[in-house]
N, CA, C, O and the ligand as a Tripos MOL2 file, in Angstrom:
@<TRIPOS>MOLECULE
protein
  277   275    70     0     0
PROTEIN
NO_CHARGES

@<TRIPOS>ATOM
      1 N           0.7510   -1.3470   -0.0290 N.3       1 MET1
      2 CA          0.0000   -0.0120   -0.0130 C.3       1 MET1
      3 C           0.8380    1.2450   -0.0280 C.2       1 MET1
      4 O           1.8920    1.2630    0.6080 O.2       1 MET1
      5 N           0.4470    2.2640   -0.6950 N.am      2 PRO2
      6 CA          1.2530    3.6480   -0.7210 C.3       2 PRO2
      7 C           1.1450    4.2380    0.5490 C.2       2 PRO2
      8 O           0.0610    4.2100    1.1300 O.2       2 PRO2
      9 N           2.1420    4.7760    1.0590 N.am      3 GLU3
     10 CA          2.1280    5.6050    2.4030 C.3       3 GLU3
     11 C           1.0410    6.7620    2.2680 C.2       3 GLU3
     12 O           0.7330    7.2590    1.1850 O.2       3 GLU3
     13 N           0.6120    7.0540    3.2350 N.am      4 GLN4
     14 CA         -0.5040    8.2620    3.2410 C.3       4 GLN4
     15 C           0.1010    9.4940    2.7890 C.2       4 GLN4
     16 O           1.0720    9.9930    3.3560 O.2       4 GLN4
     17 N          -0.5440   10.0620    1.6240 N.am      5 LEU5
     18 CA          0.1670   11.3260    1.1330 C.3       5 LEU5
     19 C          -0.7770   12.5670    1.5180 C.2       5 LEU5
     20 O          -1.9830   12.6120    1.2750 O.2       5 LEU5
     21 N          -0.0690   13.5150    2.1240 N.am      6 VAL6
     22 CA         -0.5470   14.7370    2.5050 C.3       6 VAL6
     23 C          -0.3100   15.8950    1.6580 C.2       6 VAL6
     24 O           0.8400   16.3180    1.5390 O.2       6 VAL6
     25 N          -1.3100   16.4640    1.0410 N.am      7 LEU7
     26 CA         -0.9960   17.5410    0.1400 C.3       7 LEU7
     27 C          -0.9210   18.8550    0.6390 C.2       7 LEU7
     28 O          -1.6710   19.1570    1.5670 O.2       7 LEU7
     29 N          -0.1570   19.6650    0.1890 N.am      8 CYS8
     30 CA          0.1710   21.1690    0.4560 C.3       8 CYS8
     31 C          -1.2760   21.7940    0.6650 C.2       8 CYS8
     32 O          -2.2060   21.5670   -0.1080 O.2       8 CYS8
     33 N          -1.3670   22.5720    1.7420 N.am      9 SER9
     34 CA         -2.6680   23.4590    1.7800 C.3       9 SER9
     35 C          -2.6090   24.7870    0.8100 C.2       9 SER9
     36 O          -3.6250   25.4780    0.7400 O.2       9 SER9
     37 N          -1.5930   25.1080    0.1590 N.am     10 ALA10
     38 CA         -1.5170   26.2400   -0.5180 C.3      10 ALA10
     39 C          -2.4700   26.0770   -1.6350 C.2      10 ALA10
     40 O          -2.5950   24.9740   -2.1680 O.2      10 ALA10
     41 N          -3.1670   27.1270   -2.0320 N.am     11 ARG11
     42 CA         -4.3440   27.0630   -3.1740 C.3      11 ARG11
     43 C          -3.5320   26.5810   -4.4490 C.2      11 ARG11
     44 O          -2.4760   27.0560   -4.8670 O.2      11 ARG11
     45 N          -4.1880   25.6400   -4.9150 N.am     12 GLY12
     46 CA         -3.8300   25.0380   -6.2230 C.3      12 GLY12
     47 C          -2.6250   24.1880   -6.1920 C.2      12 GLY12
     48 O          -2.2470   23.5820   -7.1940 O.2      12 GLY12
     49 N          -1.9540   24.1270   -4.9410 N.am     13 CYS13
     50 CA         -0.7770   23.2200   -4.9460 C.3      13 CYS13
     51 C          -1.1030   21.8990   -4.7110 C.2      13 CYS13
     52 O          -1.9700   21.6170   -3.8840 O.2      13 CYS13
     53 N          -0.3640   20.8480   -5.4960 N.am     14 ARG14
     54 CA         -0.7660   19.5330   -5.3550 C.3      14 ARG14
     55 C           0.7250   18.7160   -4.9540 C.2      14 ARG14
     56 O           0.9940   17.5530   -5.2550 O.2      14 ARG14
     57 N           1.4210   19.4840   -4.3440 N.am     15 GLU15
     58 CA          2.7440   19.0180   -3.8820 C.3      15 GLU15
     59 C           2.5280   18.1790   -2.4800 C.2      15 GLU15
     60 O           1.6100   18.4130   -1.6940 O.2      15 GLU15
     61 N           3.4920   17.1980   -2.3080 N.am     16 ARG16
     62 CA          3.3550   16.7200   -1.0490 C.3      16 ARG16
     63 C           3.8420   17.4190    0.1190 C.2      16 ARG16
     64 O           5.0100   17.8090    0.0910 O.2      16 ARG16
     65 N           3.0790   17.6570    1.2210 N.am     17 ALA17
     66 CA          3.3370   18.3440    2.4130 C.3      17 ALA17
     67 C           4.5200   17.8150    3.2340 C.2      17 ALA17
     68 O           4.4800   16.6020    3.4410 O.2      17 ALA17
     69 N           5.4920   18.4380    3.7060 N.am     18 ILE18
     70 CA          6.5650   17.9150    4.4650 C.3      18 ILE18
     71 C           6.3970   18.6010    5.7690 C.2      18 ILE18
     72 O           7.1400   18.1290    6.6300 O.2      18 ILE18
     73 N           5.7160   19.4800    6.1310 N.am     19 VAL19
     74 CA          5.5840   20.2610    7.4190 C.3      19 VAL19
     75 C           4.1480   20.6520    7.7190 C.2      19 VAL19
     76 O           3.3490   21.0080    6.8530 O.2      19 VAL19
     77 N           3.8960   20.5610    8.9650 N.am     20 ALA20
     78 CA          2.5920   21.0910    9.4430 C.3      20 ALA20
     79 C           2.8660   22.4490   10.2300 C.2      20 ALA20
     80 O           3.8130   22.6250   10.9970 O.2      20 ALA20
     81 N           1.9360   23.3250    9.9320 N.am     21 LEU21
     82 CA          1.9480   24.6300   10.6800 C.3      21 LEU21
     83 C           0.6520   24.7020   11.5830 C.2      21 LEU21
     84 O          -0.4700   24.7600   11.0800 O.2      21 LEU21
     85 N           0.8440   24.6970   12.7620 N.am     22 ARG22
     86 CA         -0.2820   24.8850   13.6370 C.3      22 ARG22
     87 C          -0.4750   26.4690   14.0130 C.2      22 ARG22
     88 O           0.4470   27.2390   14.2820 O.2      22 ARG22
     89 N          -1.6720   26.7450   13.9790 N.am     23 TRP23
     90 CA         -1.9680   28.2220   14.2450 C.3      23 TRP23
     91 C          -3.2460   28.4630   14.8010 C.2      23 TRP23
     92 O          -4.0290   27.5240   14.9430 O.2      23 TRP23
     93 N          -3.5690   29.7070   15.1580 N.am     24 ARG24
     94 CA         -4.8230   30.0770   15.7390 C.3      24 ARG24
     95 C          -5.0040   31.6880   15.6400 C.2      24 ARG24
     96 O          -4.1460   32.4780   16.0340 O.2      24 ARG24
     97 N          -6.0960   32.0180   15.1280 N.am     25 ASN25
     98 CA         -6.4370   33.3930   15.1460 C.3      25 ASN25
     99 C          -7.1880   33.7460   16.4450 C.2      25 ASN25
    100 O          -8.3180   33.3070   16.6590 O.2      25 ASN25
    101 N          -6.5910   34.4770   17.2300 N.am     26 PRO26
    102 CA         -7.3740   34.7460   18.6550 C.3      26 PRO26
    103 C          -8.6710   35.3880   18.4620 C.2      26 PRO26
    104 O          -9.5590   35.1940   19.2930 O.2      26 PRO26
    105 N          -8.8570   36.1000   17.4900 N.am     27 ALA27
    106 CA        -10.1200   36.8220   17.1810 C.3      27 ALA27
    107 C         -11.1950   35.8460   16.8920 C.2      27 ALA27
    108 O         -12.3420   36.1260   17.2390 O.2      27 ALA27
    109 N         -10.9170   34.6320   16.2380 N.am     28 LEU28
    110 CA        -11.8560   33.7070   16.0050 C.3      28 LEU28
    111 C         -11.8450   32.4750   16.6570 C.2      28 LEU28
    112 O         -12.8710   31.7950   16.6910 O.2      28 LEU28
    113 N         -10.7420   32.0840   17.2110 N.am     29 HIS29
    114 CA        -10.4760   30.7920   17.9710 C.3      29 HIS29
    115 C         -10.3730   31.0030   19.4240 C.2      29 HIS29
    116 O          -9.7920   31.9950   19.8640 O.2      29 HIS29
    117 N         -10.9340   30.0750   20.2280 N.am     30 GLY30
    118 CA        -10.5670   30.2260   21.6750 C.3      30 GLY30
    119 C          -9.0970   29.5700   21.8150 C.2      30 GLY30
    120 O          -8.4340   29.1130   20.8840 O.2      30 GLY30
    121 N          -8.7450   29.6190   23.1220 N.am     31 ALA31
    122 CA         -7.3350   29.2180   23.3570 C.3      31 ALA31
    123 C          -7.2660   27.6440   23.1430 C.2      31 ALA31
    124 O          -6.1830   27.1860   22.7790 O.2      31 ALA31
    125 N          -8.2120   26.8820   23.3160 N.am     32 ALA32
    126 CA         -8.2190   25.4480   23.2160 C.3      32 ALA32
    127 C          -8.1970   25.1020   21.5730 C.2      32 ALA32
    128 O          -7.9270   23.9490   21.2380 O.2      32 ALA32
    129 N          -8.4160   25.8750   20.7970 N.am     33 ARG33
    130 CA         -8.6600   25.5550   19.4390 C.3      33 ARG33
    131 C          -7.4910   25.8640   18.5140 C.2      33 ARG33
    132 O          -7.1120   27.0340   18.4510 O.2      33 ARG33
    133 N          -6.8810   24.9220   17.7880 N.am     34 THR34
    134 CA         -5.8760   25.3240   16.9250 C.3      34 THR34
    135 C          -6.3150   24.7530   15.5570 C.2      34 THR34
    136 O          -7.1260   23.8360   15.4310 O.2      34 THR34
    137 N          -5.6540   25.4340   14.4860 N.am     35 LYS35
    138 CA         -6.0200   25.0520   13.0200 C.3      35 LYS35
    139 C          -4.6260   24.5170   12.5450 C.2      35 LYS35
    140 O          -3.5910   24.8600   13.1170 O.2      35 LYS35
    141 N          -4.6400   23.7320   11.5640 N.am     36 GLN36
    142 CA         -3.4250   23.2830   11.0810 C.3      36 GLN36
    143 C          -3.3730   23.3430    9.4670 C.2      36 GLN36
    144 O          -4.2810   22.9160    8.7540 O.2      36 GLN36
    145 N          -2.2970   23.8780    9.0400 N.am     37 TRP37
    146 CA         -2.1220   24.0440    7.5710 C.3      37 TRP37
    147 C          -0.7770   22.9260    7.3450 C.2      37 TRP37
    148 O           0.0470   22.7480    8.2420 O.2      37 TRP37
    149 N          -0.7130   22.2770    6.1180 N.am     38 VAL38
    150 CA          0.3970   21.5890    5.9080 C.3      38 VAL38
    151 C           0.9490   22.2280    4.5370 C.2      38 VAL38
    152 O           0.1950   22.7220    3.6990 O.2      38 VAL38
    153 N           2.2940   22.1660    4.4070 N.am     39 ALA39
    154 CA          2.9830   22.8770    3.3520 C.3      39 ALA39
    155 C           4.0570   21.9370    2.6870 C.2      39 ALA39
    156 O           4.7190   21.1490    3.3630 O.2      39 ALA39
    157 N           4.1730   22.0480    1.5160 N.am     40 CYS40
    158 CA          5.2580   21.4840    0.6920 C.3      40 CYS40
    159 C           6.4460   22.3920    0.9030 C.2      40 CYS40
    160 O           6.3280   23.4660    1.4930 O.2      40 CYS40
    161 N           7.5970   21.9510    0.4150 N.am     41 PRO41
    162 CA          9.0110   22.7310    0.7820 C.3      41 PRO41
    163 C           8.8620   24.0660    0.1150 C.2      41 PRO41
    164 O           9.3650   25.0360    0.6800 O.2      41 PRO41
    165 N           8.1550   24.2460   -1.1530 N.am     42 GLY42
    166 CA          8.0680   25.3170   -1.7780 C.3      42 GLY42
    167 C           7.0640   26.4810   -1.1680 C.2      42 GLY42
    168 O           7.1250   27.6760   -1.4590 O.2      42 GLY42
    169 N           6.2230   25.9300   -0.3530 N.am     43 HIS43
    170 CA          5.1000   26.8110    0.1960 C.3      43 HIS43
    171 C           5.2600   27.0990    1.8240 C.2      43 HIS43
    172 O           4.5570   27.9190    2.4160 O.2      43 HIS43
    173 N           6.2470   26.3360    2.4280 N.am     44 GLU44
    174 CA          6.4940   26.3050    3.7950 C.3      44 GLU44
    175 C           6.5740   27.6620    4.3470 C.2      44 GLU44
    176 O           5.8030   28.0970    5.2020 O.2      44 GLU44
    177 N           7.7670   28.4570    3.6960 N.am     45 GLN45
    178 CA          8.0600   29.6870    4.1620 C.3      45 GLN45
    179 C           7.0560   30.8010    4.0120 C.2      45 GLN45
    180 O           6.8860   31.7190    4.8150 O.2      45 GLN45
    181 N           6.3540   30.5840    2.7780 N.am     46 GLN46
    182 CA          5.3720   31.4030    2.4260 C.3      46 GLN46
    183 C           4.1790   31.5410    3.2320 C.2      46 GLN46
    184 O           3.6800   32.6350    3.4980 O.2      46 GLN46
    185 N           3.6310   30.2000    3.6980 N.am     47 LEU47
    186 CA          2.6350   30.1160    4.5860 C.3      47 LEU47
    187 C           3.0340   30.3730    6.1930 C.2      47 LEU47
    188 O           2.2780   30.9180    6.9960 O.2      47 LEU47
    189 N           4.1610   29.9510    6.4510 N.am     48 ALA48
    190 CA          4.5770   30.2360    7.9090 C.3      48 ALA48
    191 C           4.9080   31.9280    7.9650 C.2      48 ALA48
    192 O           4.5750   32.5410    8.9790 O.2      48 ALA48
    193 N           5.5500   32.6230    6.8750 N.am     49 ASP49
    194 CA          5.4440   34.0230    6.8940 C.3      49 ASP49
    195 C           4.2090   34.8390    7.0800 C.2      49 ASP49
    196 O           4.1700   35.8640    7.7600 O.2      49 ASP49
    197 N           3.1020   34.2690    6.3700 N.am     50 PHE50
    198 CA          1.6320   34.6780    6.4550 C.3      50 PHE50
    199 C           1.1900   34.6770    7.7300 C.2      50 PHE50
    200 O           0.6830   35.6960    8.1980 O.2      50 PHE50
    201 N           1.3230   33.5230    8.4700 N.am     51 LEU51
    202 CA          0.9400   33.4330    9.7770 C.3      51 LEU51
    203 C           1.6490   34.2240   10.8250 C.2      51 LEU51
    204 O           1.0700   34.8010   11.7450 O.2      51 LEU51
    205 N           2.9260   34.2150   10.6290 N.am     52 ASP52
    206 CA          3.7690   34.7360   11.7030 C.3      52 ASP52
    207 C           3.6040   36.2760   11.6340 C.2      52 ASP52
    208 O           3.6850   36.9560   12.6570 O.2      52 ASP52
    209 N           3.3800   36.7940   10.4620 N.am     53 ARG53
    210 CA          3.1910   38.2370   10.3610 C.3      53 ARG53
    211 C           1.9740   38.5020   11.1040 C.2      53 ARG53
    212 O           1.9480   39.5640   11.7250 O.2      53 ARG53
    213 N           0.9890   37.7650   11.1580 N.am     54 ARG54
    214 CA         -0.2240   38.0720   11.9800 C.3      54 ARG54
    215 C          -0.2250   37.6450   13.4120 C.2      54 ARG54
    216 O          -1.1720   37.8840   14.1620 O.2      54 ARG54
    217 N           0.8820   36.9920   13.7850 N.am     55 GLY55
    218 CA          1.0270   36.5580   15.2700 C.3      55 GLY55
    219 C           0.2570   35.3680   15.4370 C.2      55 GLY55
    220 O          -0.0900   35.0740   16.5810 O.2      55 GLY55
    221 N          -0.1320   34.4890   14.2860 N.am     56 PHE56
    222 CA         -1.1310   33.4100   14.4130 C.3      56 PHE56
    223 C          -0.2130   32.1050   14.5730 C.2      56 PHE56
    224 O          -0.7180   31.0660   14.9990 O.2      56 PHE56
    225 N           1.0350   32.1680   14.2540 N.am     57 LEU57
    226 CA          1.6480   30.9070   14.0520 C.3      57 LEU57
    227 C           2.1140   30.3690   15.5170 C.2      57 LEU57
    228 O           2.6150   31.1380   16.3370 O.2      57 LEU57
    229 N           1.9210   29.0670   15.7630 N.am     58 LEU58
    230 CA          1.9820   28.4530   17.0880 C.3      58 LEU58
    231 C           3.1750   27.6070   16.9980 C.2      58 LEU58
    232 O           4.0680   27.7000   17.8400 O.2      58 LEU58
    233 N           3.2360   26.7120   15.9280 N.am     59 GLU59
    234 CA          4.1420   25.7020   15.9740 C.3      59 GLU59
    235 C           4.3650   25.2190   14.5500 C.2      59 GLU59
    236 O           3.4170   25.1970   13.7650 O.2      59 GLU59
    237 N           5.6670   24.8050   14.1620 N.am     60 ARG60
    238 CA          5.9710   24.1970   12.9620 C.3      60 ARG60
    239 C           6.4950   22.8120   13.1760 C.2      60 ARG60
    240 O           7.4700   22.6600   13.9120 O.2      60 ARG60
    241 N           5.9130   21.7650   12.5790 N.am     61 ALA61
    242 CA          6.2620   20.4630   12.8850 C.3      61 ALA61
    243 C           6.5060   19.7860   11.6900 C.2      61 ALA61
    244 O           5.7420   19.9240   10.7340 O.2      61 ALA61
    245 N           7.5910   18.9980   11.6390 N.am     62 SER62
    246 CA          8.0190   18.1570   10.4160 C.3      62 SER62
    247 C           6.8990   17.0090   10.1850 C.2      62 SER62
    248 O           6.5910   16.4240   11.2230 O.2      62 SER62
    249 N           6.3440   16.6510    9.2010 N.am     63 LEU63
    250 CA          5.5470   15.6920    8.8670 C.3      63 LEU63
    251 C           6.5420   14.2700    8.4800 C.2      63 LEU63
    252 O           6.0370   13.1480    8.4230 O.2      63 LEU63
    253 N           7.7910   14.4870    8.2680 N.am     64 SER64
    254 CA          8.6560   13.1620    7.9850 C.3      64 SER64
    255 C           8.8990   12.3650    9.0710 C.2      64 SER64
    256 O           9.2160   11.1880    8.9000 O.2      64 SER64
    257 N           8.7820   12.8950   10.2920 N.am     65 ASP65
    258 CA          9.1650   12.0930   11.4810 C.3      65 ASP65
    259 C           8.0330   10.9810   11.7080 C.2      65 ASP65
    260 O           6.9770   11.2670   12.2730 O.2      65 ASP65
    261 N           8.3180    9.6990   11.2350 N.am     66 GLU66
    262 CA          7.3090    8.6650   11.3990 C.3      66 GLU66
    263 C           7.1610    8.3680   13.0310 C.2      66 GLU66
    264 O           8.0820    8.0390   13.7780 O.2      66 GLU66
    265 N           5.8210    8.5620   13.3780 N.am     67 GLY67
    266 CA          5.5050    8.0040   14.5990 C.3      67 GLY67
    267 C           5.6120    9.0920   15.5840 C.2      67 GLY67
    268 O           5.3650    8.7940   16.7520 O.2      67 GLY67
    269 N           5.9940   10.5020   15.2610 N.am     68 ALA68
    270 CA          6.2480   11.3160   16.0970 C.3      68 ALA68
    271 C           4.9990   11.9400   16.6160 C.2      68 ALA68
    272 O           4.9690   12.5730   17.6720 O.2      68 ALA68
    273 N           3.8820   11.7280   15.7790 N.am     69 GLY69
    274 CA          2.5100   12.1490   15.9960 C.3      69 GLY69
    275 C           2.3380   13.1210   17.2500 C.2      69 GLY69
    276 O           1.2240   13.5530   17.5480 O.2      69 GLY69
    277 ZN          2.8010   23.8790   -1.9460 Zn       70 ZN70
@<TRIPOS>BOND
     1     1     2 1
     2     2     3 1
     3     3     4 2
     4     3     5 am
     5     5     6 1
     6     6     7 1
     7     7     8 2
     8     7     9 am
     9     9    10 1
    10    10    11 1
    11    11    12 2
    12    11    13 am
    13    13    14 1
    14    14    15 1
    15    15    16 2
    16    15    17 am
    17    17    18 1
    18    18    19 1
    19    19    20 2
    20    19    21 am
    21    21    22 1
    22    22    23 1
    23    23    24 2
    24    23    25 am
    25    25    26 1
    26    26    27 1
    27    27    28 2
    28    27    29 am
    29    29    30 1
    30    30    31 1
    31    31    32 2
    32    31    33 am
    33    33    34 1
    34    34    35 1
    35    35    36 2
    36    35    37 am
    37    37    38 1
    38    38    39 1
    39    39    40 2
    40    39    41 am
    41    41    42 1
    42    42    43 1
    43    43    44 2
    44    43    45 am
    45    45    46 1
    46    46    47 1
    47    47    48 2
    48    47    49 am
    49    49    50 1
    50    50    51 1
    51    51    52 2
    52    51    53 am
    53    53    54 1
    54    54    55 1
    55    55    56 2
    56    55    57 am
    57    57    58 1
    58    58    59 1
    59    59    60 2
    60    59    61 am
    61    61    62 1
    62    62    63 1
    63    63    64 2
    64    63    65 am
    65    65    66 1
    66    66    67 1
    67    67    68 2
    68    67    69 am
    69    69    70 1
    70    70    71 1
    71    71    72 2
    72    71    73 am
    73    73    74 1
    74    74    75 1
    75    75    76 2
    76    75    77 am
    77    77    78 1
    78    78    79 1
    79    79    80 2
    80    79    81 am
    81    81    82 1
    82    82    83 1
    83    83    84 2
    84    83    85 am
    85    85    86 1
    86    86    87 1
    87    87    88 2
    88    87    89 am
    89    89    90 1
    90    90    91 1
    91    91    92 2
    92    91    93 am
    93    93    94 1
    94    94    95 1
    95    95    96 2
    96    95    97 am
    97    97    98 1
    98    98    99 1
    99    99   100 2
   100    99   101 am
   101   101   102 1
   102   102   103 1
   103   103   104 2
   104   103   105 am
   105   105   106 1
   106   106   107 1
   107   107   108 2
   108   107   109 am
   109   109   110 1
   110   110   111 1
   111   111   112 2
   112   111   113 am
   113   113   114 1
   114   114   115 1
   115   115   116 2
   116   115   117 am
   117   117   118 1
   118   118   119 1
   119   119   120 2
   120   119   121 am
   121   121   122 1
   122   122   123 1
   123   123   124 2
   124   123   125 am
   125   125   126 1
   126   126   127 1
   127   127   128 2
   128   127   129 am
   129   129   130 1
   130   130   131 1
   131   131   132 2
   132   131   133 am
   133   133   134 1
   134   134   135 1
   135   135   136 2
   136   135   137 am
   137   137   138 1
   138   138   139 1
   139   139   140 2
   140   139   141 am
   141   141   142 1
   142   142   143 1
   143   143   144 2
   144   143   145 am
   145   145   146 1
   146   146   147 1
   147   147   148 2
   148   147   149 am
   149   149   150 1
   150   150   151 1
   151   151   152 2
   152   151   153 am
   153   153   154 1
   154   154   155 1
   155   155   156 2
   156   155   157 am
   157   157   158 1
   158   158   159 1
   159   159   160 2
   160   159   161 am
   161   161   162 1
   162   162   163 1
   163   163   164 2
   164   163   165 am
   165   165   166 1
   166   166   167 1
   167   167   168 2
   168   167   169 am
   169   169   170 1
   170   170   171 1
   171   171   172 2
   172   171   173 am
   173   173   174 1
   174   174   175 1
   175   175   176 2
   176   175   177 am
   177   177   178 1
   178   178   179 1
   179   179   180 2
   180   179   181 am
   181   181   182 1
   182   182   183 1
   183   183   184 2
   184   183   185 am
   185   185   186 1
   186   186   187 1
   187   187   188 2
   188   187   189 am
   189   189   190 1
   190   190   191 1
   191   191   192 2
   192   191   193 am
   193   193   194 1
   194   194   195 1
   195   195   196 2
   196   195   197 am
   197   197   198 1
   198   198   199 1
   199   199   200 2
   200   199   201 am
   201   201   202 1
   202   202   203 1
   203   203   204 2
   204   203   205 am
   205   205   206 1
   206   206   207 1
   207   207   208 2
   208   207   209 am
   209   209   210 1
   210   210   211 1
   211   211   212 2
   212   211   213 am
   213   213   214 1
   214   214   215 1
   215   215   216 2
   216   215   217 am
   217   217   218 1
   218   218   219 1
   219   219   220 2
   220   219   221 am
   221   221   222 1
   222   222   223 1
   223   223   224 2
   224   223   225 am
   225   225   226 1
   226   226   227 1
   227   227   228 2
   228   227   229 am
   229   229   230 1
   230   230   231 1
   231   231   232 2
   232   231   233 am
   233   233   234 1
   234   234   235 1
   235   235   236 2
   236   235   237 am
   237   237   238 1
   238   238   239 1
   239   239   240 2
   240   239   241 am
   241   241   242 1
   242   242   243 1
   243   243   244 2
   244   243   245 am
   245   245   246 1
   246   246   247 1
   247   247   248 2
   248   247   249 am
   249   249   250 1
   250   250   251 1
   251   251   252 2
   252   251   253 am
   253   253   254 1
   254   254   255 1
   255   255   256 2
   256   255   257 am
   257   257   258 1
   258   258   259 1
   259   259   260 2
   260   259   261 am
   261   261   262 1
   262   262   263 1
   263   263   264 2
   264   263   265 am
   265   265   266 1
   266   266   267 1
   267   267   268 2
   268   267   269 am
   269   269   270 1
   270   270   271 1
   271   271   272 2
   272   271   273 am
   273   273   274 1
   274   274   275 1
   275   275   276 2
@<TRIPOS>SUBSTRUCTURE
     1 MET1         2 RESIDUE 1 A MET
     2 PRO2         6 RESIDUE 1 A PRO
     3 GLU3        10 RESIDUE 1 A GLU
     4 GLN4        14 RESIDUE 1 A GLN
     5 LEU5        18 RESIDUE 1 A LEU
     6 VAL6        22 RESIDUE 1 A VAL
     7 LEU7        26 RESIDUE 1 A LEU
     8 CYS8        30 RESIDUE 1 A CYS
     9 SER9        34 RESIDUE 1 A SER
    10 ALA10       38 RESIDUE 1 A ALA
    11 ARG11       42 RESIDUE 1 A ARG
    12 GLY12       46 RESIDUE 1 A GLY
    13 CYS13       50 RESIDUE 1 A CYS
    14 ARG14       54 RESIDUE 1 A ARG
    15 GLU15       58 RESIDUE 1 A GLU
    16 ARG16       62 RESIDUE 1 A ARG
    17 ALA17       66 RESIDUE 1 A ALA
    18 ILE18       70 RESIDUE 1 A ILE
    19 VAL19       74 RESIDUE 1 A VAL
    20 ALA20       78 RESIDUE 1 A ALA
    21 LEU21       82 RESIDUE 1 A LEU
    22 ARG22       86 RESIDUE 1 A ARG
    23 TRP23       90 RESIDUE 1 A TRP
    24 ARG24       94 RESIDUE 1 A ARG
    25 ASN25       98 RESIDUE 1 A ASN
    26 PRO26      102 RESIDUE 1 A PRO
    27 ALA27      106 RESIDUE 1 A ALA
    28 LEU28      110 RESIDUE 1 A LEU
    29 HIS29      114 RESIDUE 1 A HIS
    30 GLY30      118 RESIDUE 1 A GLY
    31 ALA31      122 RESIDUE 1 A ALA
    32 ALA32      126 RESIDUE 1 A ALA
    33 ARG33      130 RESIDUE 1 A ARG
    34 THR34      134 RESIDUE 1 A THR
    35 LYS35      138 RESIDUE 1 A LYS
    36 GLN36      142 RESIDUE 1 A GLN
    37 TRP37      146 RESIDUE 1 A TRP
    38 VAL38      150 RESIDUE 1 A VAL
    39 ALA39      154 RESIDUE 1 A ALA
    40 CYS40      158 RESIDUE 1 A CYS
    41 PRO41      162 RESIDUE 1 A PRO
    42 GLY42      166 RESIDUE 1 A GLY
    43 HIS43      170 RESIDUE 1 A HIS
    44 GLU44      174 RESIDUE 1 A GLU
    45 GLN45      178 RESIDUE 1 A GLN
    46 GLN46      182 RESIDUE 1 A GLN
    47 LEU47      186 RESIDUE 1 A LEU
    48 ALA48      190 RESIDUE 1 A ALA
    49 ASP49      194 RESIDUE 1 A ASP
    50 PHE50      198 RESIDUE 1 A PHE
    51 LEU51      202 RESIDUE 1 A LEU
    52 ASP52      206 RESIDUE 1 A ASP
    53 ARG53      210 RESIDUE 1 A ARG
    54 ARG54      214 RESIDUE 1 A ARG
    55 GLY55      218 RESIDUE 1 A GLY
    56 PHE56      222 RESIDUE 1 A PHE
    57 LEU57      226 RESIDUE 1 A LEU
    58 LEU58      230 RESIDUE 1 A LEU
    59 GLU59      234 RESIDUE 1 A GLU
    60 ARG60      238 RESIDUE 1 A ARG
    61 ALA61      242 RESIDUE 1 A ALA
    62 SER62      246 RESIDUE 1 A SER
    63 LEU63      250 RESIDUE 1 A LEU
    64 SER64      254 RESIDUE 1 A SER
    65 ASP65      258 RESIDUE 1 A ASP
    66 GLU66      262 RESIDUE 1 A GLU
    67 GLY67      266 RESIDUE 1 A GLY
    68 ALA68      270 RESIDUE 1 A ALA
    69 GLY69      274 RESIDUE 1 A GLY
    70 ZN70       277 GROUP 0 **** ****
């Protein structure tokens, strides 16, 4: 069986995601709530910058670490 393939969250992108970006918009989400985007290498920085500029970015985690869950 093929391994689970996670696709990049960037609009129109069909590359395989290698990183998860966890974020929260304090204006919309309570403290217990987090959202997650996943990104390919080409979009990781773009998406992280987008979130970081707004102060939303909480955590950046690699998806390649098997079982790190
Ligand atoms: Zn992408």
